[in-house]
VMD Tcl script that builds the backbone (N, CA, C; Angstrom):
set m [mol new atoms 378]
animate dup $m
set s [atomselect $m all]
$s set {name element resname resid chain x y z} {
  {N N MET 1 A 19.169 24.540 -16.985}
  {CA C MET 1 A 19.780 23.282 -17.311}
  {C C MET 1 A 20.719 22.872 -16.184}
  {N N VAL 2 A 20.759 21.604 -15.886}
  {CA C VAL 2 A 21.572 21.094 -14.799}
  {C C VAL 2 A 22.993 20.874 -15.296}
  {N N ASP 3 A 23.943 21.379 -14.537}
  {CA C ASP 3 A 25.353 21.154 -14.852}
  {C C ASP 3 A 25.831 19.975 -14.024}
  {N N PHE 4 A 26.028 18.822 -14.643}
  {CA C PHE 4 A 26.379 17.609 -13.917}
  {C C PHE 4 A 27.824 17.613 -13.429}
  {N N ARG 5 A 28.601 18.597 -13.833}
  {CA C ARG 5 A 29.964 18.703 -13.317}
  {C C ARG 5 A 29.989 19.352 -11.946}
  {N N GLU 6 A 28.903 20.006 -11.600}
  {CA C GLU 6 A 28.788 20.613 -10.273}
  {C C GLU 6 A 28.503 19.541 -9.240}
  {N N THR 7 A 28.914 19.788 -8.002}
  {CA C THR 7 A 28.667 18.818 -6.928}
  {C C THR 7 A 27.249 18.901 -6.411}
  {N N SER 8 A 26.602 20.016 -6.588}
  {CA C SER 8 A 25.215 20.146 -6.126}
  {C C SER 8 A 24.296 20.065 -7.335}
  {N N THR 9 A 23.647 18.934 -7.491}
  {CA C THR 9 A 22.714 18.739 -8.594}
  {C C THR 9 A 21.324 18.478 -8.031}
  {N N VAL 10 A 20.351 18.593 -8.881}
  {CA C VAL 10 A 18.969 18.366 -8.481}
  {C C VAL 10 A 18.692 16.866 -8.578}
  {N N THR 11 A 18.252 16.285 -7.475}
  {CA C THR 11 A 17.928 14.860 -7.471}
  {C C THR 11 A 16.590 14.643 -6.779}
  {N N THR 12 A 16.093 13.437 -6.890}
  {CA C THR 12 A 14.868 13.053 -6.199}
  {C C THR 12 A 15.234 12.573 -4.803}
  {N N PRO 13 A 14.570 13.090 -3.778}
  {CA C PRO 13 A 14.880 12.639 -2.415}
  {C C PRO 13 A 14.639 11.134 -2.260}
  {N N PHE 14 A 15.434 10.508 -1.417}
  {CA C PHE 14 A 15.353 9.063 -1.204}
  {C C PHE 14 A 13.964 8.638 -0.747}
  {N N THR 15 A 13.339 9.430 0.103}
  {CA C THR 15 A 12.007 9.062 0.601}
  {C C THR 15 A 10.991 8.981 -0.534}
  {N N GLU 16 A 11.128 9.856 -1.527}
  {CA C GLU 16 A 10.215 9.818 -2.665}
  {C C GLU 16 A 10.458 8.570 -3.513}
  {N N VAL 17 A 11.710 8.176 -3.649}
  {CA C VAL 17 A 12.039 6.962 -4.395}
  {C C VAL 17 A 11.437 5.746 -3.702}
  {N N VAL 18 A 11.544 5.687 -2.371}
  {CA C VAL 18 A 10.981 4.568 -1.608}
  {C C VAL 18 A 9.462 4.543 -1.750}
  {N N LYS 19 A 8.823 5.707 -1.683}
  {CA C LYS 19 A 7.368 5.767 -1.852}
  {C C LYS 19 A 6.958 5.223 -3.219}
  {N N LEU 20 A 7.681 5.625 -4.252}
  {CA C LEU 20 A 7.357 5.145 -5.591}
  {C C LEU 20 A 7.575 3.639 -5.716}
  {N N THR 21 A 8.610 3.136 -5.067}
  {CA C THR 21 A 8.869 1.696 -5.088}
  {C C THR 21 A 7.731 0.937 -4.420}
  {N N ILE 22 A 7.277 1.436 -3.284}
  {CA C ILE 22 A 6.172 0.790 -2.564}
  {C C ILE 22 A 4.905 0.826 -3.417}
  {N N LEU 23 A 4.620 1.972 -4.013}
  {CA C LEU 23 A 3.429 2.077 -4.851}
  {C C LEU 23 A 3.518 1.161 -6.077}
  {N N GLN 24 A 4.705 1.009 -6.633}
  {CA C GLN 24 A 4.876 0.098 -7.764}
  {C C GLN 24 A 4.642 -1.341 -7.330}
  {N N ARG 25 A 5.159 -1.722 -6.163}
  {CA C ARG 25 A 4.940 -3.081 -5.657}
  {C C ARG 25 A 3.458 -3.314 -5.368}
  {N N ARG 26 A 2.773 -2.307 -4.859}
  {CA C ARG 26 A 1.325 -2.409 -4.619}
  {C C ARG 26 A 0.594 -2.626 -5.942}
  {N N ASN 27 A 0.984 -1.864 -6.962}
  {CA C ASN 27 A 0.381 -2.018 -8.275}
  {C C ASN 27 A 0.666 -3.404 -8.851}
  {N N ASP 28 A 1.867 -3.925 -8.624}
  {CA C ASP 28 A 2.203 -5.274 -9.081}
  {C C ASP 28 A 1.302 -6.322 -8.426}
  {N N CYS 29 A 0.995 -6.118 -7.149}
  {CA C CYS 29 A 0.091 -7.043 -6.442}
  {C C CYS 29 A -1.298 -7.017 -7.069}
  {N N ILE 30 A -1.797 -5.826 -7.322}
  {CA C ILE 30 A -3.128 -5.691 -7.919}
  {C C ILE 30 A -3.164 -6.356 -9.290}
  {N N GLU 31 A -2.126 -6.140 -10.081}
  {CA C GLU 31 A -2.080 -6.750 -11.411}
  {C C GLU 31 A -1.993 -8.273 -11.331}
  {N N ALA 32 A -1.241 -8.795 -10.351}
  {CA C ALA 32 A -1.139 -10.249 -10.192}
  {C C ALA 32 A -2.486 -10.849 -9.796}
  {N N ILE 33 A -3.207 -10.167 -8.912}
  {CA C ILE 33 A -4.530 -10.644 -8.501}
  {C C ILE 33 A -5.486 -10.608 -9.695}
  {N N GLU 34 A -5.462 -9.507 -10.456}
  {CA C GLU 34 A -6.320 -9.402 -11.644}
  {C C GLU 34 A -5.997 -10.500 -12.657}
  {N N PHE 35 A -4.712 -10.711 -12.927}
  {CA C PHE 35 A -4.298 -11.723 -13.886}
  {C C PHE 35 A -4.758 -13.113 -13.441}
  {N N HIS 36 A -4.564 -13.399 -12.151}
  {CA C HIS 36 A -4.942 -14.707 -11.620}
  {C C HIS 36 A -6.445 -14.925 -11.746}
  {N N LYS 37 A -7.231 -13.930 -11.341}
  {CA C LYS 37 A -8.692 -14.069 -11.410}
  {C C LYS 37 A -9.162 -14.197 -12.853}
  {N N LYS 38 A -8.552 -13.442 -13.761}
  {CA C LYS 38 A -8.941 -13.518 -15.164}
  {C C LYS 38 A -8.673 -14.911 -15.730}
  {N N LYS 39 A -7.520 -15.481 -15.414}
  {CA C LYS 39 A -7.173 -16.814 -15.918}
  {C C LYS 39 A -8.069 -17.890 -15.311}
  {N N VAL 40 A -8.353 -17.783 -14.020}
  {CA C VAL 40 A -9.212 -18.766 -13.362}
  {C C VAL 40 A -10.625 -18.694 -13.942}
  {N N LEU 41 A -11.132 -17.477 -14.164}
  {CA C LEU 41 A -12.463 -17.331 -14.755}
  {C C LEU 41 A -12.506 -17.833 -16.201}
  {N N SER 42 A -11.345 -17.863 -16.855}
  {CA C SER 42 A -11.268 -18.385 -18.221}
  {C C SER 42 A -11.133 -19.902 -18.248}
  {N N GLY 43 A -11.031 -20.519 -17.074}
  {CA C GLY 43 A -10.991 -21.966 -17.013}
  {C C GLY 43 A -9.631 -22.575 -16.748}
  {N N PHE 44 A -8.612 -21.760 -16.528}
  {CA C PHE 44 A -7.286 -22.287 -16.232}
  {C C PHE 44 A -7.183 -22.684 -14.769}
  {N N ASP 45 A -6.380 -23.678 -14.481}
  {CA C ASP 45 A -6.128 -24.103 -13.105}
  {C C ASP 45 A -4.741 -23.585 -12.708}
  {N N LEU 46 A -4.709 -22.519 -11.929}
  {CA C LEU 46 A -3.446 -21.877 -11.545}
  {C C LEU 46 A -3.212 -22.002 -10.048}
  {N N ASP 47 A -1.936 -22.019 -9.676}
  {CA C ASP 47 A -1.627 -21.908 -8.252}
  {C C ASP 47 A -1.501 -20.413 -7.913}
  {N N ASN 48 A -1.371 -20.144 -6.637}
  {CA C ASN 48 A -1.355 -18.751 -6.173}
  {C C ASN 48 A 0.050 -18.206 -5.968}
  {N N ASN 49 A 1.053 -18.876 -6.508}
  {CA C ASN 49 A 2.426 -18.488 -6.204}
  {C C ASN 49 A 2.779 -17.082 -6.660}
  {N N MET 50 A 2.325 -16.658 -7.829}
  {CA C MET 50 A 2.647 -15.318 -8.307}
  {C C MET 50 A 2.035 -14.260 -7.392}
  {N N VAL 51 A 0.770 -14.447 -7.031}
  {CA C VAL 51 A 0.112 -13.504 -6.132}
  {C C VAL 51 A 0.825 -13.496 -4.779}
  {N N LYS 52 A 1.134 -14.678 -4.289}
  {CA C LYS 52 A 1.791 -14.806 -2.984}
  {C C LYS 52 A 3.145 -14.084 -2.979}
  {N N MET 53 A 3.936 -14.253 -4.019}
  {CA C MET 53 A 5.262 -13.640 -4.069}
  {C C MET 53 A 5.186 -12.125 -4.246}
  {N N ARG 54 A 4.207 -11.656 -5.001}
  {CA C ARG 54 A 4.054 -10.200 -5.159}
  {C C ARG 54 A 3.664 -9.557 -3.830}
  {N N ILE 55 A 2.750 -10.195 -3.101}
  {CA C ILE 55 A 2.351 -9.660 -1.797}
  {C C ILE 55 A 3.520 -9.745 -0.821}
  {N N PHE 56 A 4.279 -10.827 -0.899}
  {CA C PHE 56 A 5.432 -10.969 -0.001}
  {C C PHE 56 A 6.503 -9.916 -0.308}
  {N N SER 57 A 6.722 -9.593 -1.574}
  {CA C SER 57 A 7.717 -8.566 -1.897}
  {C C SER 57 A 7.268 -7.198 -1.390}
  {N N LEU 58 A 5.964 -6.921 -1.452}
  {CA C LEU 58 A 5.440 -5.688 -0.862}
  {C C LEU 58 A 5.639 -5.710 0.641}
  {N N TRP 59 A 5.408 -6.861 1.257}
  {CA C TRP 59 A 5.603 -7.006 2.696}
  {C C TRP 59 A 7.060 -6.738 3.082}
  {N N LEU 60 A 7.989 -7.239 2.295}
  {CA C LEU 60 A 9.406 -7.000 2.587}
  {C C LEU 60 A 9.731 -5.511 2.557}
  {N N GLU 61 A 9.035 -4.775 1.737}
  {CA C GLU 61 A 9.254 -3.334 1.606}
  {C C GLU 61 A 8.715 -2.564 2.818}
  {N N ILE 62 A 7.571 -2.978 3.357}
  {CA C ILE 62 A 6.904 -2.168 4.392}
  {C C ILE 62 A 6.718 -2.902 5.714}
  {N N GLY 63 A 7.210 -4.121 5.827}
  {CA C GLY 63 A 6.912 -4.971 6.977}
  {C C GLY 63 A 7.232 -4.385 8.326}
  {N N SER 64 A 8.400 -3.767 8.477}
  {CA C SER 64 A 8.772 -3.266 9.805}
  {C C SER 64 A 7.858 -2.138 10.250}
  {N N GLY 65 A 7.497 -1.248 9.337}
  {CA C GLY 65 A 6.571 -0.169 9.698}
  {C C GLY 65 A 5.191 -0.693 10.029}
  {N N PHE 66 A 4.745 -1.685 9.270}
  {CA C PHE 66 A 3.436 -2.293 9.522}
  {C C PHE 66 A 3.404 -2.940 10.899}
  {N N GLN 67 A 4.471 -3.678 11.238}
  {CA C GLN 67 A 4.528 -4.356 12.530}
  {C C GLN 67 A 4.551 -3.357 13.678}
  {N N ASP 68 A 5.229 -2.228 13.503}
  {CA C ASP 68 A 5.278 -1.208 14.558}
  {C C ASP 68 A 3.888 -0.673 14.880}
  {N N ILE 69 A 3.072 -0.478 13.860}
  {CA C ILE 69 A 1.745 0.108 14.070}
  {C C ILE 69 A 0.714 -0.945 14.446}
  {N N ASN 70 A 0.717 -2.110 13.787}
  {CA C ASN 70 A -0.349 -3.099 13.957}
  {C C ASN 70 A 0.003 -4.258 14.874}
  {N N ASN 71 A 1.248 -4.367 15.318}
  {CA C ASN 71 A 1.679 -5.483 16.166}
  {C C ASN 71 A 1.302 -6.828 15.562}
  {N N GLU 72 A 1.491 -6.962 14.271}
  {CA C GLU 72 A 1.115 -8.184 13.572}
  {C C GLU 72 A 2.165 -8.478 12.506}
  {N N ASN 73 A 2.659 -9.703 12.478}
  {CA C ASN 73 A 3.636 -10.098 11.471}
  {C C ASN 73 A 2.920 -10.896 10.387}
  {N N LEU 74 A 2.659 -10.252 9.265}
  {CA C LEU 74 A 1.952 -10.920 8.174}
  {C C LEU 74 A 2.873 -11.775 7.322}
  {N N GLY 75 A 4.187 -11.621 7.487}
  {CA C GLY 75 A 5.133 -12.383 6.679}
  {C C GLY 75 A 4.927 -13.876 6.814}
  {N N LEU 76 A 4.722 -14.345 8.037}
  {CA C LEU 76 A 4.483 -15.769 8.259}
  {C C LEU 76 A 3.138 -16.195 7.677}
  {N N SER 77 A 2.143 -15.336 7.797}
  {CA C SER 77 A 0.823 -15.650 7.245}
  {C C SER 77 A 0.873 -15.774 5.726}
  {N N ILE 78 A 1.651 -14.916 5.086}
  {CA C ILE 78 A 1.756 -14.966 3.630}
  {C C ILE 78 A 2.360 -16.294 3.199}
  {N N ASN 79 A 3.413 -16.721 3.885}
  {CA C ASN 79 A 4.074 -17.980 3.527}
  {C C ASN 79 A 3.172 -19.188 3.737}
  {N N ASP 80 A 2.343 -19.158 4.770}
  {CA C ASP 80 A 1.511 -20.306 5.110}
  {C C ASP 80 A 0.197 -20.356 4.339}
  {N N THR 81 A -0.188 -19.276 3.711}
  {CA C THR 81 A -1.491 -19.184 3.050}
  {C C THR 81 A -1.451 -19.826 1.673}
  {N N VAL 82 A -2.471 -20.621 1.383}
  {CA C VAL 82 A -2.593 -21.227 0.056}
  {C C VAL 82 A -3.858 -20.768 -0.661}
  {N N ASP 83 A -4.815 -20.222 0.065}
  {CA C ASP 83 A -6.081 -19.794 -0.503}
  {C C ASP 83 A -5.969 -18.368 -1.039}
  {N N LEU 84 A -6.473 -18.131 -2.248}
  {CA C LEU 84 A -6.399 -16.812 -2.865}
  {C C LEU 84 A -7.154 -15.771 -2.049}
  {N N GLU 85 A -8.312 -16.122 -1.533}
  {CA C GLU 85 A -9.099 -15.152 -0.765}
  {C C GLU 85 A -8.369 -14.716 0.501}
  {N N GLU 86 A -7.652 -15.629 1.142}
  {CA C GLU 86 A -6.858 -15.268 2.313}
  {C C GLU 86 A -5.724 -14.324 1.920}
  {N N LEU 87 A -5.098 -14.587 0.770}
  {CA C LEU 87 A -4.054 -13.693 0.283}
  {C C LEU 87 A -4.608 -12.306 -0.011}
  {N N ILE 88 A -5.806 -12.250 -0.582}
  {CA C ILE 88 A -6.436 -10.962 -0.851}
  {C C ILE 88 A -6.738 -10.242 0.455}
  {N N ASN 89 A -7.169 -10.970 1.483}
  {CA C ASN 89 A -7.402 -10.356 2.795}
  {C C ASN 89 A -6.117 -9.774 3.378}
  {N N ILE 90 A -5.006 -10.494 3.222}
  {CA C ILE 90 A -3.718 -9.989 3.694}
  {C C ILE 90 A -3.338 -8.732 2.921}
  {N N PHE 91 A -3.538 -8.754 1.598}
  {CA C PHE 91 A -3.249 -7.573 0.787}
  {C C PHE 91 A -4.107 -6.395 1.234}
  {N N GLU 92 A -5.374 -6.645 1.551}
  {CA C GLU 92 A -6.249 -5.563 2.001}
  {C C GLU 92 A -5.769 -4.958 3.323}
  {N N LYS 93 A -5.219 -5.784 4.208}
  {CA C LYS 93 A -4.638 -5.261 5.453}
  {C C LYS 93 A -3.446 -4.363 5.155}
  {N N ILE 94 A -2.600 -4.812 4.252}
  {CA C ILE 94 A -1.431 -4.014 3.878}
  {C C ILE 94 A -1.874 -2.725 3.202}
  {N N ASP 95 A -2.869 -2.813 2.324}
  {CA C ASP 95 A -3.372 -1.642 1.628}
  {C C ASP 95 A -4.000 -0.647 2.601}
  {N N ALA 96 A -4.696 -1.149 3.615}
  {CA C ALA 96 A -5.271 -0.268 4.639}
  {C C ALA 96 A -4.161 0.456 5.397}
  {N N TYR 97 A -3.067 -0.249 5.640}
  {CA C TYR 97 A -1.915 0.380 6.301}
  {C C TYR 97 A -1.337 1.484 5.415}
  {N N LEU 98 A -1.200 1.225 4.132}
  {CA C LEU 98 A -0.672 2.241 3.220}
  {C C LEU 98 A -1.587 3.457 3.171}
  {N N TYR 99 A -2.881 3.233 3.283}
  {CA C TYR 99 A -3.831 4.341 3.337}
  {C C TYR 99 A -3.676 5.097 4.654}
  {N N LYS 100 A -3.492 4.343 5.729}
  {CA C LYS 100 A -3.373 4.953 7.056}
  {C C LYS 100 A -2.150 5.863 7.144}
  {N N ILE 101 A -1.056 5.468 6.498}
  {CA C ILE 101 A 0.138 6.311 6.526}
  {C C ILE 101 A 0.136 7.323 5.379}
  {N N ARG 102 A -0.994 7.447 4.720}
  {CA C ARG 102 A -1.251 8.446 3.678}
  {C C ARG 102 A -0.415 8.259 2.423}
  {N N LEU 103 A -0.067 7.029 2.144}
  {CA C LEU 103 A 0.671 6.773 0.913}
  {C C LEU 103 A -0.275 6.590 -0.267}
  {N N THR 104 A -1.459 6.055 -0.013}
  {CA C THR 104 A -2.435 5.866 -1.083}
  {C C THR 104 A -3.669 6.736 -0.898}
  {N N LYS 105 A -3.681 7.556 0.127}
  {CA C LYS 105 A -4.838 8.421 0.379}
  {C C LYS 105 A -4.823 9.571 -0.625}
  {N N ILE 106 A -5.892 9.685 -1.365}
  {CA C ILE 106 A -5.967 10.720 -2.396}
  {C C ILE 106 A -6.828 11.884 -1.927}
  {N N ALA 107 A -7.987 11.593 -1.368}
  {CA C ALA 107 A -8.893 12.649 -0.915}
  {C C ALA 107 A -8.330 13.280 0.355}
  {N N SER 108 A -8.255 14.600 0.369}
  {CA C SER 108 A -7.711 15.288 1.541}
  {C C SER 108 A -8.673 16.353 2.052}
  {N N PHE 109 A -9.948 16.125 1.832}
  {CA C PHE 109 A -10.932 17.099 2.273}
  {C C PHE 109 A -11.213 16.925 3.761}
  {N N LYS 110 A -11.705 17.971 4.366}
  {CA C LYS 110 A -12.042 17.943 5.782}
  {C C LYS 110 A -13.531 17.637 5.922}
  {N N SER 111 A -13.854 16.779 6.875}
  {CA C SER 111 A -15.267 16.499 7.118}
  {C C SER 111 A -15.761 17.406 8.243}
  {N N TYR 112 A -16.944 17.924 8.063}
  {CA C TYR 112 A -17.531 18.844 9.026}
  {C C TYR 112 A -18.746 18.210 9.677}
  {N N ASP 113 A -18.926 18.527 10.942}
  {CA C ASP 113 A -20.123 18.087 11.656}
  {C C ASP 113 A -21.163 19.183 11.505}
  {N N THR 114 A -22.090 18.978 10.588}
  {CA C THR 114 A -23.083 20.022 10.315}
  {C C THR 114 A -24.202 20.039 11.344}
  {N N THR 115 A -24.211 19.078 12.255}
  {CA C THR 115 A -25.253 19.060 13.283}
  {C C THR 115 A -24.906 19.974 14.450}
  {N N ASP 116 A -23.620 20.278 14.630}
  {CA C ASP 116 A -23.196 21.127 15.747}
  {C C ASP 116 A -22.244 22.187 15.214}
  {N N MET 117 A -22.806 23.234 14.635}
  {CA C MET 117 A -21.995 24.266 13.993}
  {C C MET 117 A -21.171 25.063 15.000}
  {N N GLU 118 A -21.677 25.262 16.219}
  {CA C GLU 118 A -20.923 26.022 17.218}
  {C C GLU 118 A -19.630 25.296 17.587}
  {N N ALA 119 A -19.691 23.971 17.735}
  {CA C ALA 119 A -18.491 23.214 18.055}
  {C C ALA 119 A -17.498 23.260 16.888}
  {N N GLU 120 A -18.007 23.232 15.661}
  {CA C GLU 120 A -17.135 23.339 14.489}
  {C C GLU 120 A -16.467 24.709 14.436}
  {N N ASN 121 A -17.216 25.755 14.732}
  {CA C ASN 121 A -16.638 27.098 14.727}
  {C C ASN 121 A -15.545 27.230 15.786}
  {N N GLU 122 A -15.797 26.696 16.978}
  {CA C GLU 122 A -14.787 26.738 18.041}
  {C C GLU 122 A -13.544 25.950 17.642}
  {N N ALA 123 A -13.719 24.819 16.994}
  {CA C ALA 123 A -12.577 24.000 16.579}
  {C C ALA 123 A -11.751 24.711 15.518}
  {N N ASN 124 A -12.416 25.469 14.648}
  {CA C ASN 124 A -11.706 26.156 13.572}
  {C C ASN 124 A -11.057 27.456 14.024}
  {N N GLU 125 A -11.507 28.027 15.147}
  {CA C GLU 125 A -10.931 29.261 15.654}
  {C C GLU 125 A -9.554 29.034 16.266}
  {N N GLY 126 A -9.334 27.855 16.823}
  {CA C GLY 126 A -8.090 27.573 17.561}
  {C C GLY 126 A -6.934 27.282 16.736}
}
mol reanalyze $m
mol bondsrecalc $m
mol representation Tube
mol addrep $m
């Protein structure tokens, strides 16, 4: 049991909190896109503001890291975009970045080149 009167308590590291926040914002984007598509398919005429703002809030969370790796500022593109498909393309770029930094990557298996087993053996020996 944790004694909260002690100065050393068990807490969640800040980096884990930030990761969870980013993943929650990503999930919010997916839900906004799903909600928008469901309503449009049901015959409602909706604007894209909810989707746009959810993607922009995710961008605010990860924008500087994304710009460092991709040399691209999507913040301006998000503000200027009115088409849902363009917004989805921007979200896919952000999602690819999250996968690249291993935030959404689930599979961690190693791929083997079965055509050249000697090269694989040499690579695994080192």
